[in-house]
C-alpha positions, 0 to 999 in steps of 0.5 A: 717155740720148737724144742727137741728134747729127746732122741725120739724127737730127734728121729722125728725131726730128721724124718720131717725135715724136708717138709719143715724146709718148705713150710717153715717160712709159711708157719713163721710168717703168716701167723706173725707171732713172736717166735723163739726158734730153739733147736736142741740137738736136732739136725736141721737143713735149710736148702739153697732155695729156701727162706726161713724167717724167724719173728724173734730170736734163734738159738742153736743148742745141743744137749746131746753127746753126739754132734748134730748140725744145723746147716743153712744153704738158704736164707735165714732172717732173724727179726725182732718181733713184739719184744723178742730180740732178733738175736742168734745164740750158739750154745753148748756143742752145737754147730751152725754151718753152710753157705747160706745167708743170715739176716740178723736184726739183733745180737750174735752170741757165739759160744759154740761152733760156727763154720762160715763156708761161703755164707754171708752175715748181714747185721741189718738192724737199726739198733746197736748190735753186738757180736759177742761170746760168754766163753771167748769163742771167736767167730770167723765170718765169711762175708760180714756185711753191716746194714741198717738205718740207725743213727748215732750209736745205733749205727754201731755193730760192736765186738763185745768182749771178743775178737772176730775174723774175716776168713781167707776168702771173705769180705767185710762190707761196712756200707755206712755203718760203724764196726766198733771193735772196742779193745778188741780186733777184727782180723781180716785174713783175706789178702785181697786188696779189695776185700774191704768196701765201705761208703766214702760219702762225706758225713756218711762214711762206713769205718772201723773204730777201736779203743785205747786202753792202758792194757792195749788197744783194739785194731783192724788187722789186715793180712797182705801178700802184694805190694799194693795199697791196702785200705784201713777205713779207720774212724771213730764216733768218740765225741766228734765223728771222723773217718780218717783212713790209713793206707799201707802199701808193703814193699814186697809181695810177701806175707805181712800183717798190719794193724791200724786204729784211729785215736780220736782224741788229744793224744796227750790223753793216751800218754802221747803228749803233743808238747813233747816233740823234737826240735825239727817240729813246731806242732802235732795234731791235738784232734787225733792220731793213728796207731799202725803196727806190723804184727807179722812179717818184715817188709817196709811199707808206704804209710798214707795218713788221710785227713780233712783239711777244713776240719783238721787244719793243714799239715805238711809232715808226719811224726812217730812216738818214741822213734828215735828218741823215747818219750817225744814225737819224732819227725819222720822227715821228708813226706809228700803232702797231697791235696784231695777232695775230700781228703788230703793226705800225708805219704811217708815212703818205705817206712821200716820202723814199726817198733812203736805204733803211734803216728800223727800229722805234724807241721815241720819246722823249715830249715834255718835260713842263712844270714851274714852281716858286714860291719855298718856305719853307726847312725846309718840309714837304709842298711840292707840285710838279706837271708837265704832260704826256701820259704816264702816268708821271713820273720826279722828282729833287730836290737833296741835303737834300730828300726826295720823300715821295710821288707818285714816278711820278705827275705830282705830288710832295710834297717836304720841303725843307731850308735850301738852294735847288736844282733840281727835275727831272722827265722824262715816261716812256712806256708803253715806258719811254722818258724825255723830256728833263728839265724843270727849275726852280730852287727859291728859298727864303724864310726861315722864322721859327724857333719857340721858347718858354719856359713858367713855372708861376705856380701848380701849375695856372697857366702863362704862355708866352713867345714866343722865336721868331727872325725876323720873326713876324706870327702865333702859333698856340698849342696848349696840349695840353688842347684850348685854344689862343691867338693872342696872342704871350705867353699864359697858361693854366689846366690842369684836368688833372695830369701832362704836357701837350704844348704847341706853337707855330706861328709864321708871317710870312704865307708861311712857317711853323715849329712847335715843341713841348715838354712841361710837368708840371702838379702834382696839382690839388685846386682848391676854390671858395668860392662856386657859383650853382646857377641853371641858367645853365651857369656855375658851377652846381656845387661841383666839386673838380678832383681828376683825380690823387686817389685815396680821394676823398670829399666831404661837405656839412653845413648850418649845423645840422651835418646832412649833406645830400650825400656822394660818393666818386666822383672827378669828381662835384660837389654840385649844390646839392640835398640827398640827399632831392632838395630844393634847398638854400637860399642860405647857407654850407655846411661841407665835408669833402674827403678825397683823396691824390695817385695821383702823389706820394702828397701828402694833399690832405684839408681842410675849409672853407666854400662859399657857395651863392647862388640868384637 
């Protein structure tokens, strides 16, 4: 240990200082012994070309009444050795100054005077290092560099009990380390936008972390003097390690001071309840929040909050605690959301209100859609409802007794309605799943007529239909099931086919409709005409026996001399008035023989008789 304890020794040290400067490195390194460099009031000068390596701690002290200076313009390494921590102690009235470099492997305790000049202090230890003071002395660094390879808590360089400054020309180089301020503040007094640098490799970022306490919080503070983007590399290793920086862009090039920290926990734990939100928000981030303040100046600023969408979820808004409604998170309205790699950001432009500091990522409710309902018919189907909004998705609901048959999640739905009026409701759904306030409309009902009818068979193929509908009816639409229709109230219809036929009636009062259907049975048909006119006018040009339900069909035609001139056993084939040799039969009376048995009932429809052929 080197000790200066008297005025005489001081004089001796002053005389040999030049020799010491050039021999110190060798005396401390070559013997590799643990050494506590203790200067008690001597004036020591480390020249610019000199390296002083101390295997152990360094204490600069002064027990004398006069101020003595330890000046470093070279490079001093204070390394831990054989259990002696490589720490720096500045005590009593001592002064450490100069433009040199310091490489500190352990703690920095400043209870005296440190004049940074153009120096750099590199905290390069692999264990957690503290920057502290027992008498609240704040160290102002020129260049503060954080390095080392420690992990977990051992990557931290911690402000313990005191704040610290970076002077007006200095820099803060974080590399991939954590500058932990706890409830203290690191003040960066250099207004250059580039005076803070850090590693931004995902999972290996350098950042400043700060804590919240009931009496206040720690921060990273920056002085600004330009309308440029200032990075606040805020993060935290509390529970989950996160690097979530902030960028502030003042609106003017005048002097301002802004502070920021990351609250790396559920904001509710810090009395910023995430369930207390205004009516335009549907959710705020429960993982973390930011405190951002303007501690001096008056300029507005853009606020950019950054987040990792994969880890943090997707967000489209920003909210602020207490402004304007106290005790809740208030929507900051229009923001710009930008995807990035690896961090997305939410930007609020030209923000003015720095009165209450917490800010948070939010999901905003979309504007409520517009919806109008017109009266519809009771017991009706396919009623169309359309909402107008700006979102891609919509969530619909309708009352009991109704069914949404199509269109859910779109802006248009089809609803089958019952007999009771009710309310249709719809909300707009954002891309992030936030629902707007409900848009509703009351659906009034118009009474529909109730369709009903009866049928009466006049003959086996001839039917009469009677409208029995209830309610005011002004229009009728009959479908007889055989391709024929009618619009009169009580129509008749002839069927040329046998078997079941499906009859439907739709009635209307010009607004509402109702339909009813019923089946009728048409008996076997063997309708035989007694005259036909094969003149080519497509009217009654053939002698045709309707026999769709007949098996064992046979038709023979004889002239008045008993000569067979036509025969067929093909069901549905007619006699066209020509003989088997292709000659046109003359006008007159002809004898026919018809044979056929019903394939439904087995009834024998065989018969014979006369048919008259007339040619114009």
